[in-house]
C-alpha positions as protocol buffer text, in pm:
chain_id: "A"
residue {
  index: 1
  type: MET
  ca { x: -4100 y: 9781 z: 15484 }
}
residue {
  index: 2
  type: ALA
  ca { x: -4283 y: 10119 z: 15475 }
}
residue {
  index: 3
  type: ALA
  ca { x: -4112 y: 10417 z: 15314 }
}
residue {
  index: 4
  type: ASN
  ca { x: -4246 y: 10656 z: 15585 }
}
residue {
  index: 5
  type: LEU
  ca { x: -4219 y: 10964 z: 15362 }
}
residue {
  index: 6
  type: THR
  ca { x: -4253 y: 11291 z: 15555 }
}
residue {
  index: 7
  type: PRO
  ca { x: -4530 y: 11549 z: 15498 }
}
residue {
  index: 8
  type: GLN
  ca { x: -4262 y: 11790 z: 15372 }
}
residue {
  index: 9
  type: TYR
  ca { x: -4160 y: 11533 z: 15109 }
}
residue {
  index: 10
  type: MET
  ca { x: -4520 y: 11486 z: 14998 }
}
residue {
  index: 11
  type: GLU
  ca { x: -4565 y: 11863 z: 14969 }
}
residue {
  index: 12
  type: ALA
  ca { x: -4249 y: 11890 z: 14755 }
}
residue {
  index: 13
  type: GLU
  ca { x: -4380 y: 11608 z: 14533 }
}
residue {
  index: 14
  type: LYS
  ca { x: -4703 y: 11804 z: 14476 }
}
residue {
  index: 15
  type: ARG
  ca { x: -4503 y: 12115 z: 14379 }
}
residue {
  index: 16
  type: LEU
  ca { x: -4301 y: 11908 z: 14132 }
}
residue {
  index: 17
  type: LYS
  ca { x: -4617 y: 11839 z: 13930 }
}
residue {
  index: 18
  type: THR
  ca { x: -4679 y: 12211 z: 13875 }
}
residue {
  index: 19
  type: ALA
  ca { x: -4315 y: 12319 z: 13820 }
}
residue {
  index: 20
  type: LYS
  ca { x: -4279 y: 12504 z: 13490 }
}
residue {
  index: 21
  type: THR
  ca { x: -3904 y: 12515 z: 13419 }
}
residue {
  index: 22
  type: PRO
  ca { x: -3625 y: 12254 z: 13424 }
}
residue {
  index: 23
  type: GLN
  ca { x: -3436 y: 12458 z: 13686 }
}
residue {
  index: 24
  type: GLU
  ca { x: -3742 y: 12469 z: 13913 }
}
residue {
  index: 25
  type: ARG
  ca { x: -3798 y: 12092 z: 13875 }
}
residue {
  index: 26
  type: LEU
  ca { x: -3430 y: 12028 z: 13951 }
}
residue {
  index: 27
  type: GLU
  ca { x: -3444 y: 12232 z: 14272 }
}
residue {
  index: 28
  type: ILE
  ca { x: -3758 y: 12049 z: 14389 }
}
residue {
  index: 29
  type: LEU
  ca { x: -3609 y: 11707 z: 14312 }
}
residue {
  index: 30
  type: GLN
  ca { x: -3295 y: 11799 z: 14509 }
}
residue {
  index: 31
  type: GLU
  ca { x: -3519 y: 11906 z: 14797 }
}
residue {
  index: 32
  type: MET
  ca { x: -3706 y: 11573 z: 14778 }
}
residue {
  index: 33
  type: MET
  ca { x: -3375 y: 11385 z: 14785 }
}
residue {
  index: 34
  type: ALA
  ca { x: -3272 y: 11566 z: 15102 }
}
residue {
  index: 35
  type: LEU
  ca { x: -3611 y: 11509 z: 15267 }
}
residue {
  index: 36
  type: MET
  ca { x: -3635 y: 11141 z: 15178 }
}
residue {
  index: 37
  type: PRO
  ca { x: -3561 y: 10891 z: 15463 }
}
residue {
  index: 38
  type: LYS
  ca { x: -3254 y: 10686 z: 15375 }
}
residue {
  index: 39
  type: HIS
  ca { x: -3327 y: 10316 z: 15437 }
}
residue {
  index: 40
  type: LYS
  ca { x: -3384 y: 9994 z: 15242 }
}
residue {
  index: 41
  type: ALA
  ca { x: -3751 y: 10067 z: 15169 }
}
residue {
  index: 42
  type: THR
  ca { x: -3663 y: 10387 z: 14979 }
}
residue {
  index: 43
  type: GLU
  ca { x: -3365 y: 10254 z: 14782 }
}
residue {
  index: 44
  type: LYS
  ca { x: -3566 y: 10222 z: 14459 }
}
residue {
  index: 45
  type: LEU
  ca { x: -3722 y: 10567 z: 14507 }
}
residue {
  index: 46
  type: GLN
  ca { x: -3378 y: 10718 z: 14575 }
}
residue {
  index: 47
  type: ALA
  ca { x: -3248 y: 10570 z: 14250 }
}
residue {
  index: 48
  type: GLN
  ca { x: -3547 y: 10708 z: 14056 }
}
residue {
  index: 49
  type: VAL
  ca { x: -3505 y: 11060 z: 14196 }
}
residue {
  index: 50
  type: LYS
  ca { x: -3127 y: 11054 z: 14138 }
}
residue {
  index: 51
  type: GLY
  ca { x: -3190 y: 10948 z: 13779 }
}
residue {
  index: 52
  type: LYS
  ca { x: -3433 y: 11238 z: 13725 }
}
residue {
  index: 53
  type: ILE
  ca { x: -3182 y: 11482 z: 13878 }
}
residue {
  index: 54
  type: SER
  ca { x: -2906 y: 11356 z: 13650 }
}
residue {
  index: 55
  type: LYS
  ca { x: -3129 y: 11382 z: 13342 }
}
residue {
  index: 56
  type: LEU
  ca { x: -3240 y: 11737 z: 13429 }
}
residue {
  index: 57
  type: LYS
  ca { x: -2882 y: 11853 z: 13488 }
}
residue {
  index: 58
  type: GLU
  ca { x: -2789 y: 11725 z: 13143 }
}
residue {
  index: 59
  type: GLU
  ca { x: -3094 y: 11895 z: 12991 }
}
residue {
  index: 60
  type: ILE
  ca { x: -3006 y: 12228 z: 13154 }
}
residue {
  index: 61
  type: ALA
  ca { x: -2640 y: 12200 z: 13053 }
}
residue {
  index: 62
  type: HIS
  ca { x: -2737 y: 12155 z: 12687 }
}
residue {
  index: 63
  type: ALA
  ca { x: -3013 y: 12415 z: 12685 }
}
residue {
  index: 64
  type: PRO
  ca { x: -2980 y: 12711 z: 12442 }
}
residue {
  index: 65
  type: THR
  ca { x: -2768 y: 13001 z: 12565 }
}
residue {
  index: 66
  type: SER
  ca { x: -3064 y: 13237 z: 12572 }
}
residue {
  index: 67
  type: VAL
  ca { x: -3235 y: 13014 z: 12831 }
}
residue {
  index: 68
  type: LYS
  ca { x: -2925 y: 12984 z: 13049 }
}
residue {
  index: 69
  type: HIS
  ca { x: -2902 y: 13361 z: 13092 }
}
residue {
  index: 70
  type: GLY
  ca { x: -3231 y: 13372 z: 13285 }
}
residue {
  index: 71
  type: VAL
  ca { x: -3068 y: 13350 z: 13631 }
}
residue {
  index: 72
  type: SER
  ca { x: -2730 y: 13485 z: 13739 }
}
residue {
  index: 73
  type: TYR
  ca { x: -2568 y: 13354 z: 14055 }
}
residue {
  index: 74
  type: LEU
  ca { x: -2293 y: 13619 z: 14057 }
}
residue {
  index: 75
  type: VAL
  ca { x: -2283 y: 13805 z: 14390 }
}
residue {
  index: 76
  type: PRO
  ca { x: -2083 y: 14131 z: 14357 }
}
residue {
  index: 77
  type: LYS
  ca { x: -1870 y: 14200 z: 14663 }
}
residue {
  index: 78
  type: GLN
  ca { x: -1972 y: 14486 z: 14890 }
}
residue {
  index: 79
  type: GLY
  ca { x: -1853 y: 14629 z: 15220 }
}
residue {
  index: 80
  type: ALA
  ca { x: -1536 y: 14532 z: 15403 }
}
residue {
  index: 81
  type: GLY
  ca { x: -1538 y: 14179 z: 15261 }
}
residue {
  index: 82
  type: GLN
  ca { x: -1750 y: 13887 z: 15142 }
}
residue {
  index: 83
  type: VAL
  ca { x: -1812 y: 13589 z: 15370 }
}
residue {
  index: 84
  type: VAL
  ca { x: -2001 y: 13287 z: 15234 }
}
residue {
  index: 85
  type: VAL
  ca { x: -2219 y: 13086 z: 15474 }
}
residue {
  index: 86
  type: LEU
  ca { x: -2213 y: 12713 z: 15391 }
}
residue {
  index: 87
  type: GLY
  ca { x: -2366 y: 12413 z: 15560 }
}
residue {
  index: 88
  type: PRO
  ca { x: -2586 y: 12103 z: 15534 }
}
residue {
  index: 89
  type: PRO
  ca { x: -2967 y: 12129 z: 15548 }
}
residue {
  index: 90
  type: ASN
  ca { x: -3138 y: 12253 z: 15865 }
}
residue {
  index: 91
  type: THR
  ca { x: -2825 y: 12381 z: 16042 }
}
residue {
  index: 92
  type: GLY
  ca { x: -2988 y: 12720 z: 16099 }
}
residue {
  index: 93
  type: LYS
  ca { x: -2781 y: 12921 z: 15849 }
}
residue {
  index: 94
  type: SER
  ca { x: -3061 y: 13162 z: 15762 }
}
residue {
  index: 95
  type: MET
  ca { x: -3150 y: 13213 z: 16128 }
}
residue {
  index: 96
  type: LEU
  ca { x: -2782 y: 13282 z: 16201 }
}
residue {
  index: 97
  type: ILE
  ca { x: -2768 y: 13545 z: 15926 }
}
residue {
  index: 98
  type: LYS
  ca { x: -3088 y: 13700 z: 16059 }
}
residue {
  index: 99
  type: ALA
  ca { x: -2934 y: 13725 z: 16406 }
}
residue {
  index: 100
  type: LEU
  ca { x: -2606 y: 13872 z: 16275 }
}
residue {
  index: 101
  type: THR
  ca { x: -2752 y: 14122 z: 16029 }
}
residue {
  index: 102
  type: GLY
  ca { x: -3101 y: 14209 z: 16149 }
}
residue {
  index: 103
  type: ALA
  ca { x: -3227 y: 14123 z: 15799 }
}
residue {
  index: 104
  type: ASP
  ca { x: -3526 y: 13897 z: 15741 }
}
residue {
  index: 105
  type: PRO
  ca { x: -3428 y: 13600 z: 15520 }
}
residue {
  index: 106
  type: GLU
  ca { x: -3684 y: 13325 z: 15476 }
}
residue {
  index: 107
  type: VAL
  ca { x: -3645 y: 13085 z: 15769 }
}
residue {
  index: 108
  type: GLY
  ca { x: -3812 y: 12743 z: 15786 }
}
residue {
  index: 109
  type: ASP
  ca { x: -3787 y: 12422 z: 15987 }
}
residue {
  index: 110
  type: TYR
  ca { x: -3742 y: 12219 z: 15670 }
}
residue {
  index: 111
  type: PRO
  ca { x: -3443 y: 12178 z: 15434 }
}
residue {
  index: 112
  type: PHE
  ca { x: -3380 y: 12400 z: 15129 }
}
residue {
  index: 113
  type: THR
  ca { x: -3571 y: 12705 z: 15251 }
}
residue {
  index: 114
  type: THR
  ca { x: -3290 y: 12903 z: 15083 }
}
residue {
  index: 115
  type: ARG
  ca { x: -3290 y: 12839 z: 14706 }
}
residue {
  index: 116
  type: HIS
  ca { x: -3061 y: 13108 z: 14563 }
}
residue {
  index: 117
  type: PRO
  ca { x: -2758 y: 13305 z: 14689 }
}
residue {
  index: 118
  type: ALA
  ca { x: -2880 y: 13585 z: 14912 }
}
residue {
  index: 119
  type: PRO
  ca { x: -2642 y: 13866 z: 15026 }
}
residue {
  index: 120
  type: TYR
  ca { x: -2694 y: 14053 z: 15353 }
}
residue {
  index: 121
  type: MET
  ca { x: -2487 y: 14318 z: 15531 }
}
residue {
  index: 122
  type: MET
  ca { x: -2359 y: 14263 z: 15885 }
}
residue {
  index: 123
  type: LYS
  ca { x: -2265 y: 14575 z: 16078 }
}
residue {
  index: 124
  type: PHE
  ca { x: -1940 y: 14561 z: 16277 }
}
residue {
  index: 125
  type: GLU
  ca { x: -1860 y: 14884 z: 16459 }
}
residue {
  index: 126
  type: ASN
  ca { x: -1832 y: 15141 z: 16177 }
}
residue {
  index: 127
  type: VAL
  ca { x: -1811 y: 14906 z: 15875 }
}
residue {
  index: 128
  type: ARG
  ca { x: -2030 y: 14645 z: 15711 }
}
residue {
  index: 129
  type: VAL
  ca { x: -1942 y: 14292 z: 15603 }
}
residue {
  index: 130
  type: GLN
  ca { x: -2132 y: 14104 z: 15333 }
}
residue {
  index: 131
  type: LEU
  ca { x: -2267 y: 13763 z: 15435 }
}
residue {
  index: 132
  type: VAL
  ca { x: -2390 y: 13544 z: 15148 }
}
residue {
  index: 133
  type: ASP
  ca { x: -2644 y: 13276 z: 15239 }
}
residue {
  index: 134
  type: LEU
  ca { x: -2627 y: 12978 z: 15002 }
}
residue {
  index: 135
  type: PRO
  ca { x: -2871 y: 12688 z: 14961 }
}
residue {
  index: 136
  type: PRO
  ca { x: -2772 y: 12387 z: 15174 }
}
residue {
  index: 137
  type: ILE
  ca { x: -2506 y: 12156 z: 15039 }
}
residue {
  index: 138
  type: THR
  ca { x: -2448 y: 11787 z: 15096 }
}
residue {
  index: 139
  type: PRO
  ca { x: -2194 y: 11547 z: 14943 }
}
residue {
  index: 140
  type: GLU
  ca { x: -2474 y: 11437 z: 14705 }
}
residue {
  index: 141
  type: ILE
  ca { x: -2632 y: 11777 z: 14635 }
}
residue {
  index: 142
  type: MET
  ca { x: -2379 y: 12045 z: 14546 }
}
residue {
  index: 143
  type: GLU
  ca { x: -2421 y: 12280 z: 14250 }
}
residue {
  index: 144
  type: SER
  ca { x: -2117 y: 12402 z: 14056 }
}
residue {
  index: 145
  type: TRP
  ca { x: -2217 y: 12766 z: 14103 }
}
residue {
  index: 146
  type: GLN
  ca { x: -2218 y: 12718 z: 14483 }
}
residue {
  index: 147
  type: VAL
  ca { x: -1860 y: 12594 z: 14465 }
}
residue {
  index: 148
  type: GLU
  ca { x: -1758 y: 12886 z: 14240 }
}
residue {
  index: 149
  type: ILE
  ca { x: -1903 y: 13141 z: 14483 }
}
residue {
  index: 150
  type: ALA
  ca { x: -1709 y: 12979 z: 14768 }
}
residue {
  index: 151
  type: LYS
  ca { x: -1388 y: 12995 z: 14564 }
}
residue {
  index: 152
  type: VAL
  ca { x: -1398 y: 13375 z: 14528 }
}
residue {
  index: 153
  type: ALA
  ca { x: -1517 y: 13457 z: 14882 }
}
residue {
  index: 154
  type: ASP
  ca { x: -1283 y: 13628 z: 15129 }
}
residue {
  index: 155
  type: ALA
  ca { x: -1375 y: 13383 z: 15407 }
}
residue {
  index: 156
  type: ILE
  ca { x: -1625 y: 13107 z: 15486 }
}
residue {
  index: 157
  type: LEU
  ca { x: -1855 y: 13026 z: 15775 }
}
residue {
  index: 158
  type: LEU
  ca { x: -1911 y: 12650 z: 15779 }
}
residue {
  index: 159
  type: VAL
  ca { x: -2225 y: 12594 z: 15988 }
}
residue {
  index: 160
  type: VAL
  ca { x: -2318 y: 12266 z: 16158 }
}
residue {
  index: 161
  type: ASP
  ca { x: -2607 y: 12163 z: 16383 }
}
residue {
  index: 162
  type: LEU
  ca { x: -2495 y: 12085 z: 16740 }
}
residue {
  index: 163
  type: ALA
  ca { x: -2829 y: 11916 z: 16805 }
}
residue {
  index: 164
  type: ASP
  ca { x: -2737 y: 11651 z: 16545 }
}
residue {
  index: 165
  type: ALA
  ca { x: -2529 y: 11367 z: 16692 }
}
residue {
  index: 166
  type: GLU
  ca { x: -2415 y: 11281 z: 16337 }
}
residue {
  index: 167
  type: ALA
  ca { x: -2290 y: 11633 z: 16262 }
}
residue {
  index: 168
  type: ALA
  ca { x: -1922 y: 11530 z: 16268 }
}
residue {
  index: 169
  type: ALA
  ca { x: -1973 y: 11246 z: 16019 }
}
residue {
  index: 170
  type: VAL
  ca { x: -2179 y: 11465 z: 15784 }
}
residue {
  index: 171
  type: LEU
  ca { x: -1917 y: 11739 z: 15800 }
}
residue {
  index: 172
  type: GLU
  ca { x: -1631 y: 11501 z: 15727 }
}
residue {
  index: 173
  type: ALA
  ca { x: -1799 y: 11377 z: 15407 }
}
residue {
  index: 174
  type: LEU
  ca { x: -1881 y: 11733 z: 15301 }
}
residue {
  index: 175
  type: ILE
  ca { x: -1523 y: 11854 z: 15349 }
}
residue {
  index: 176
  type: ALA
  ca { x: -1393 y: 11561 z: 15144 }
}
residue {
  index: 177
  type: LYS
  ca { x: -1635 y: 11638 z: 14859 }
}
residue {
  index: 178
  type: LEU
  ca { x: -1539 y: 12006 z: 14850 }
}
residue {
  index: 179
  type: LYS
  ca { x: -1172 y: 11913 z: 14853 }
}
residue {
  index: 180
  type: ASP
  ca { x: -1233 y: 11709 z: 14538 }
}
residue {
  index: 181
  type: LYS
  ca { x: -1361 y: 12033 z: 14384 }
}
residue {
  index: 182
  type: ARG
  ca { x: -1044 y: 12221 z: 14493 }
}
residue {
  index: 183
  type: VAL
  ca { x: -1201 y: 12409 z: 14784 }
}
residue {
  index: 184
  type: GLU
  ca { x: -1004 y: 12363 z: 15105 }
}
residue {
  index: 185
  type: PHE
  ca { x: -1065 y: 12518 z: 15445 }
}
residue {
  index: 186
  type: MET
  ca { x: -791 y: 12664 z: 15664 }
}
residue {
  index: 187
  type: ARG
  ca { x: -743 y: 12839 z: 15996 }
}
residue {
  index: 188
  type: ASP
  ca { x: -618 y: 13197 z: 16010 }
}
residue {
  index: 189
  type: ASP
  ca { x: -273 y: 13078 z: 16122 }
}
residue {
  index: 190
  type: ASP
  ca { x: -234 y: 12802 z: 15860 }
}
residue {
  index: 191
  type: VAL
  ca { x: 52 y: 12828 z: 15612 }
}
residue {
  index: 192
  type: ALA
  ca { x: -52 y: 12736 z: 15259 }
}
residue {
  index: 193
  type: PRO
  ca { x: 182 y: 12488 z: 15086 }
}
residue {
  index: 194
  type: ASP
  ca { x: 333 y: 12605 z: 14759 }
}
residue {
  index: 195
  type: ASP
  ca { x: 399 y: 12267 z: 14597 }
}
residue {
  index: 196
  type: PHE
  ca { x: 108 y: 12110 z: 14410 }
}
residue {
  index: 197
  type: ALA
  ca { x: 100 y: 11820 z: 14167 }
}
residue {
  index: 198
  type: GLY
  ca { x: -182 y: 11987 z: 13971 }
}
residue {
  index: 199
  type: PRO
  ca { x: -375 y: 12316 z: 13982 }
}
residue {
  index: 200
  type: PRO
  ca { x: -354 y: 12474 z: 14328 }
}
residue {
  index: 201
  type: PRO
  ca { x: -665 y: 12455 z: 14548 }
}
residue {
  index: 202
  type: PHE
  ca { x: -868 y: 12753 z: 14665 }
}
residue {
  index: 203
  type: ARG
  ca { x: -773 y: 12767 z: 15034 }
}
residue {
  index: 204
  type: LYS
  ca { x: -1023 y: 12971 z: 15235 }
}
residue {
  index: 205
  type: ARG
  ca { x: -1003 y: 13104 z: 15589 }
}
residue {
  index: 206
  type: THR
  ca { x: -1287 y: 12927 z: 15765 }
}
residue {
  index: 207
  type: PHE
  ca { x: -1470 y: 12919 z: 16097 }
}
residue {
  index: 208
  type: LEU
  ca { x: -1659 y: 12609 z: 16202 }
}
residue {
  index: 209
  type: VAL
  ca { x: -1973 y: 12761 z: 16351 }
}
residue {
  index: 210
  type: ALA
  ca { x: -2141 y: 12506 z: 16580 }
}
residue {
  index: 211
  type: ASN
  ca { x: -2496 y: 12642 z: 16585 }
}
residue {
  index: 212
  type: LYS
  ca { x: -2777 y: 12551 z: 16829 }
}
residue {
  index: 213
  type: CYS
  ca { x: -2541 y: 12514 z: 17126 }
}
residue {
  index: 214
  type: ASP
  ca { x: -2848 y: 12560 z: 17348 }
}
residue {
  index: 215
  type: LEU
  ca { x: -2967 y: 12218 z: 17220 }
}
residue {
  index: 216
  type: ASP
  ca { x: -2644 y: 12050 z: 17329 }
}
residue {
  index: 217
  type: PRO
  ca { x: -2658 y: 12137 z: 17702 }
}
residue {
  index: 218
  type: GLY
  ca { x: -2412 y: 11867 z: 17805 }
}
residue {
  index: 219
  type: GLY
  ca { x: -2166 y: 11966 z: 17535 }
}
residue {
  index: 220
  type: GLU
  ca { x: -2114 y: 11608 z: 17412 }
}
residue {
  index: 221
  type: ASN
  ca { x: -2164 y: 11690 z: 17044 }
}
residue {
  index: 222
  type: LEU
  ca { x: -1942 y: 11998 z: 17073 }
}
residue {
  index: 223
  type: GLU
  ca { x: -1663 y: 11787 z: 17224 }
}
residue {
  index: 224
  type: THR
  ca { x: -1694 y: 11540 z: 16936 }
}
residue {
  index: 225
  type: LEU
  ca { x: -1662 y: 11820 z: 16682 }
}
residue {
  index: 226
  type: LYS
  ca { x: -1358 y: 11961 z: 16859 }
}
residue {
  index: 227
  type: LEU
  ca { x: -1199 y: 11619 z: 16883 }
}
residue {
  index: 228
  type: PHE
  ca { x: -1219 y: 11569 z: 16507 }
}
residue {
  index: 229
  type: PHE
  ca { x: -1186 y: 11922 z: 16370 }
}
residue {
  index: 230
  type: GLU
  ca { x: -1025 y: 12163 z: 16617 }
}
residue {
  index: 231
  type: SER
  ca { x: -682 y: 12102 z: 16461 }
}
residue {
  index: 232
  type: HIS
  ca { x: -825 y: 12223 z: 16127 }
}
residue {
  index: 233
  type: PHE
  ca { x: -1073 y: 12493 z: 16233 }
}
residue {
  index: 234
  type: THR
  ca { x: -1150 y: 12744 z: 16500 }
}
residue {
  index: 235
  type: VAL
  ca { x: -1471 y: 12591 z: 16644 }
}
residue {
  index: 236
  type: LEU
  ca { x: -1719 y: 12851 z: 16770 }
}
residue {
  index: 237
  type: PRO
  ca { x: -2033 y: 12735 z: 16956 }
}
residue {
  index: 238
  type: VAL
  ca { x: -2320 y: 12980 z: 16904 }
}
residue {
  index: 239
  type: SER
  ca { x: -2696 y: 12998 z: 16931 }
}
residue {
  index: 240
  type: ALA
  ca { x: -2869 y: 13198 z: 16659 }
}
residue {
  index: 241
  type: THR
  ca { x: -3194 y: 13194 z: 16858 }
}
residue {
  index: 242
  type: GLY
  ca { x: -3046 y: 13264 z: 17203 }
}
residue {
  index: 243
  type: GLY
  ca { x: -2767 y: 13500 z: 17095 }
}
residue {
  index: 244
  type: ASP
  ca { x: -2485 y: 13303 z: 17260 }
}
residue {
  index: 245
  type: GLY
  ca { x: -2144 y: 13369 z: 17101 }
}
residue {
  index: 246
  type: LEU
  ca { x: -2269 y: 13607 z: 16832 }
}
residue {
  index: 247
  type: GLU
  ca { x: -2069 y: 13914 z: 16938 }
}
residue {
  index: 248
  type: ASP
  ca { x: -1749 y: 13709 z: 16946 }
}
residue {
  index: 249
  type: LEU
  ca { x: -1836 y: 13571 z: 16603 }
}
residue {
  index: 250
  type: ARG
  ca { x: -1878 y: 13924 z: 16459 }
}
residue {
  index: 251
  type: LYS
  ca { x: -1533 y: 14025 z: 16586 }
}
residue {
  index: 252
  type: ARG
  ca { x: -1369 y: 13711 z: 16450 }
}
residue {
  index: 253
  type: ILE
  ca { x: -1533 y: 13750 z: 16110 }
}
residue {
  index: 254
  type: PHE
  ca { x: -1387 y: 14098 z: 16075 }
}
residue {
  index: 255
  type: ALA
  ca { x: -1045 y: 13978 z: 16194 }
}
residue {
  index: 256
  type: TYR
  ca { x: -1048 y: 13694 z: 15938 }
}
residue {
  index: 257
  type: LEU
  ca { x: -1092 y: 13941 z: 15651 }
}
residue {
  index: 258
  type: ASP
  ca { x: -739 y: 14067 z: 15719 }
}
residue {
  index: 259
  type: VAL
  ca { x: -831 y: 14429 z: 15652 }
}
residue {
  index: 260
  type: ILE
  ca { x: -768 y: 14754 z: 15835 }
}
residue {
  index: 261
  type: ARG
  ca { x: -967 y: 15074 z: 15879 }
}
residue {
  index: 262
  type: VAL
  ca { x: -782 y: 15397 z: 15809 }
}
residue {
  index: 263
  type: TYR
  ca { x: -936 y: 15740 z: 15861 }
}
residue {
  index: 264
  type: SER
  ca { x: -861 y: 16037 z: 15641 }
}
residue {
  index: 265
  type: LYS
  ca { x: -809 y: 16383 z: 15786 }
}
residue {
  index: 266
  type: VAL
  ca { x: -818 y: 16722 z: 15617 }
}
residue {
  index: 267
  type: PRO
  ca { x: -560 y: 16966 z: 15762 }
}
residue {
  index: 268
  type: GLY
  ca { x: -715 y: 17171 z: 16040 }
}
residue {
  index: 269
  type: LYS
  ca { x: -1021 y: 16945 z: 16070 }
}
residue {
  index: 270
  type: LYS
  ca { x: -1119 y: 16636 z: 16271 }
}
residue {
  index: 271
  type: PRO
  ca { x: -1086 y: 16288 z: 16117 }
}
residue {
  index: 272
  type: GLU
  ca { x: -1391 y: 16127 z: 15957 }
}
residue {
  index: 273
  type: HIS
  ca { x: -1446 y: 15833 z: 16194 }
}
residue {
  index: 274
  type: ASP
  ca { x: -1781 y: 15736 z: 16042 }
}
residue {
  index: 275
  type: SER
  ca { x: -1643 y: 15651 z: 15699 }
}
residue {
  index: 276
  type: PRO
  ca { x: -1307 y: 15473 z: 15714 }
}
residue {
  index: 277
  type: PHE
  ca { x: -1114 y: 15346 z: 15417 }
}
residue {
  index: 278
  type: VAL
  ca { x: -1115 y: 14966 z: 15435 }
}
residue {
  index: 279
  type: LEU
  ca { x: -779 y: 14844 z: 15305 }
}
residue {
  index: 280
  type: LYS
  ca { x: -582 y: 14520 z: 15300 }
}
residue {
  index: 281
  type: ARG
  ca { x: -341 y: 14467 z: 15589 }
}
residue {
  index: 282
  type: GLY
  ca { x: 7 y: 14580 z: 15480 }
}
residue {
  index: 283
  type: THR
  ca { x: -127 y: 14882 z: 15290 }
}
residue {
  index: 284
  type: THR
  ca { x: 117 y: 15176 z: 15275 }
}
residue {
  index: 285
  type: ILE
  ca { x: 62 y: 15551 z: 15277 }
}
residue {
  index: 286
  type: HIS
  ca { x: 113 y: 15550 z: 14900 }
}
residue {
  index: 287
  type: ASP
  ca { x: -149 y: 15274 z: 14857 }
}
residue {
  index: 288
  type: MET
  ca { x: -399 y: 15472 z: 15063 }
}
residue {
  index: 289
  type: ALA
  ca { x: -338 y: 15784 z: 14855 }
}
residue {
  index: 290
  type: ARG
  ca { x: -421 y: 15577 z: 14545 }
}
residue {
  index: 291
  type: ALA
  ca { x: -741 y: 15454 z: 14713 }
}
residue {
  index: 292
  type: VAL
  ca { x: -847 y: 15814 z: 14781 }
}
residue {
  index: 293
  type: HIS
  ca { x: -781 y: 15920 z: 14421 }
}
residue {
  index: 294
  type: LYS
  ca { x: -539 y: 15803 z: 14154 }
}
residue {
  index: 295
  type: ASP
  ca { x: -400 y: 16157 z: 14119 }
}
residue {
  index: 296
  type: PHE
  ca { x: -318 y: 16169 z: 14492 }
}
residue {
  index: 297
  type: ALA
  ca { x: -71 y: 15882 z: 14457 }
}
residue {
  index: 298
  type: GLU
  ca { x: 121 y: 16071 z: 14188 }
}
residue {
  index: 299
  type: LYS
  ca { x: 117 y: 16408 z: 14362 }
}
residue {
  index: 300
  type: LEU
  ca { x: 169 y: 16286 z: 14722 }
}
residue {
  index: 301
  type: ASN
  ca { x: 447 y: 16478 z: 14896 }
}
residue {
  index: 302
  type: TYR
  ca { x: 423 y: 16342 z: 15253 }
}
residue {
  index: 303
  type: ALA
  ca { x: 169 y: 16241 z: 15516 }
}
residue {
  index: 304
  type: ARG
  ca { x: 109 y: 16300 z: 15885 }
}
residue {
  index: 305
  type: LEU
  ca { x: -4 y: 16012 z: 16106 }
}
residue {
  index: 306
  type: TRP
  ca { x: -195 y: 15971 z: 16432 }
}
residue {
  index: 307
  type: ARG
  ca { x: -179 y: 15632 z: 16608 }
}
residue {
  index: 308
  type: GLY
  ca { x: -253 y: 15630 z: 16982 }
}
residue {
  index: 309
  type: THR
  ca { x: 35 y: 15783 z: 17175 }
}
residue {
  index: 310
  type: GLU
  ca { x: 299 y: 15647 z: 16938 }
}
residue {
  index: 311
  type: TYR
  ca { x: 232 y: 15892 z: 16656 }
}
residue {
  index: 312
  type: THR
  ca { x: 65 y: 16228 z: 16713 }
}
residue {
  index: 313
  type: GLY
  ca { x: 86 y: 16400 z: 16377 }
}
residue {
  index: 314
  type: GLN
  ca { x: 444 y: 16312 z: 16280 }
}
residue {
  index: 315
  type: MET
  ca { x: 550 y: 16307 z: 15915 }
}
residue {
  index: 316
  type: VAL
  ca { x: 580 y: 15957 z: 15769 }
}
residue {
  index: 317
  type: PRO
  ca { x: 717 y: 15845 z: 15430 }
}
residue {
  index: 318
  type: ARG
  ca { x: 514 y: 15707 z: 15138 }
}
residue {
  index: 319
  type: GLU
  ca { x: 623 y: 15346 z: 15209 }
}
residue {
  index: 320
  type: PHE
  ca { x: 508 y: 15359 z: 15575 }
}
residue {
  index: 321
  type: ALA
  ca { x: 279 y: 15060 z: 15658 }
}
residue {
  index: 322
  type: LEU
  ca { x: -60 y: 15149 z: 15807 }
}
residue {
  index: 323
  type: GLU
  ca { x: -245 y: 14972 z: 16089 }
}
residue {
  index: 324
  type: ASP
  ca { x: -609 y: 14942 z: 16190 }
}
residue {
  index: 325
  type: GLY
  ca { x: -736 y: 15267 z: 16343 }
}
residue {
  index: 326
  type: ASP
  ca { x: -466 y: 15495 z: 16196 }
}
residue {
  index: 327
  type: VAL
  ca { x: -558 y: 15854 z: 16109 }
}
residue {
  index: 328
  type: CYS
  ca { x: -379 y: 15982 z: 15801 }
}
residue {
  index: 329
  type: GLU
  ca { x: -346 y: 16337 z: 15666 }
}
residue {
  index: 330
  type: LEU
  ca { x: -222 y: 16347 z: 15308 }
}
residue {
  index: 331
  type: HIS
  ca { x: -21 y: 16644 z: 15179 }
}
residue {
  index: 332
  type: LEU
  ca { x: 22 y: 16696 z: 14805 }
}
């Protein structure tokens, strides 16, 4: 039986011969594993590549500390919140980020175009949200640093390919693997349990973004996804190339961050609507004063609030809870 290796696989194999570092060889071998057809004729080749991957991981893990410091995968949070974009190969994650942010990440029609975490800023009204594009993950190919980045994110976009009839099965295996690593996905309205036999999991607010909805015109694959996962996720069909569903996705991403925008106002002047304070929902007047300056929180006497027609400059106490769109005037 012929192996029928793809041209992309053969190209990756050529690059492997000229790779200079263990990390580079590891990434290329992982790419080859994803590109390799999975059938009986490639079973021996799969085993060989898996063996090389395992050996390289061990070599990298035991490398001197000075070598390990060459690449940092830490992505400092910026903007109103950090949202990690996860998904199997060729789901269109990079194209989705390009459509949402206007940035120009490398986009290719082959797996593992993205090799390192790449942050981009998505504009939503008058704030920006950080989207972090990660290399594709599969149940077999999942780096520990990818899992750690997901654990500290404020929310997750889990992207699947609606043109793939096997998307539901692939997603189910991926969710199970991440659960083993203590990363669990939840809807916005889920209530996290507080009784755990061991260390608690990292439960992350997650959208299931069903990309390439234009390639599922009958909606059969979308219905399959909803049948299996709608009780666990909000399923959003979008098209990164056609633009379908992207505006709704932007709004929902911001809502999932559970933050509010509050505008400061100097007495006698108009509020600064172009530069809101982005604060966690439930923030009080006193908390906002601390966000402006630590001395303000200590010296705060009272505040005046504007909120639609409900509040039009009335005095409010320090413990008053703020809402999105409030205008606040602090008096020391």
